[in-house]
N, C-alpha and C positions, 0 to 999 in steps of 0.2 A: 290302632289305638293312638290317640294324640299324645304328644310329649308333655310331661308334667311342667307346670309353670314354676317360677321362682317362689310364688306364694305357697304352692302345694309342697315344695321341698321344705320351706321354712316351717310351716305349720306341722308337717309330719315329723321333722327332726326335733322340734321343740317338744312335741308331744312325747316322743320316745324318751328324750332325756329327762324331762320333768316327771313323767309317770314312772320311769324306772327308779328315780331317786325317791319319790313319794312311797312307792310300794316297798322298796327296800327299808326305808325308815319306819314305815308303819308295821311291817311284818316282823322286823328284827330277826330275820333269818340268818343263820350262821353256816348253813350247808351250801355246798356248791350246786347241788340239784335245785334247791329252793331259789337260788339266785338265777340259775338258768331258766327256770320256769317263769320267773318275774321278767327276765329280759325278753323272753319270747312273747309274753303277754303284752309287754310295752311295745315291742316291735309290731305286733298285730294291731294294736290300738293306733300306733303312728301311721301305719298304712291305711287304716280305715279313715282316719282324719284327713290324710292327704287326698284320698279319693273322693271325699265328700265336699272338699273345698270347691266352690263353683268355678269353673273355668271361664275365662272371658269369652264373650260371644264374638263370633266372626262377623266381619262386615259383609253386608249384602252387596252382591255385584249386580250390574244392570242385566236384565234378561236378554238373551239372544233371540234372534228372529224365529228360530224353530223351537224355542223353549215353551213348555206348556204353562209356566208361571206367568208369562206375559199376559195371558188372558185373565189371570187372577188379579193382576195389578191394574187392569183397565178400569174397573169400577172406582177405585180410589182416584185415578186421574180424572175421571168424569166428575166425581164429587168435588174435587178441588176446583175444577173449571167452573162448575155450577156455582160454587161459593164466590169465586172471583167475579163471575158475571153478575150475581145478585148484589154484590158490594158496589160494583161500578154502575150498574143500571139504576140503583136506588130502590130496588124492590126488596124491602125487608119487612119484617113483622113489627119492628119498632115504630112507634107512632110519632 
């Protein structure tokens, strides 16, 4: 499992704090059990928010010689080469 990012920590912590305050103020609970239930609900909500924050995408590395993804990247390389050739050779659909 990847390590959480700073954004995930920030969003999760802010969610826990603000949702706890909001639920305590709205419910006007005076019992310890009610406060504990609210705190657990806020913690669960904070974890949910932290897990749904999109993580940054990792950079792609160059394919190795024995890697199967090298054959998948080949059509893109051919397409780029064909576009470069048509731009240099003057063969285009523009009139």
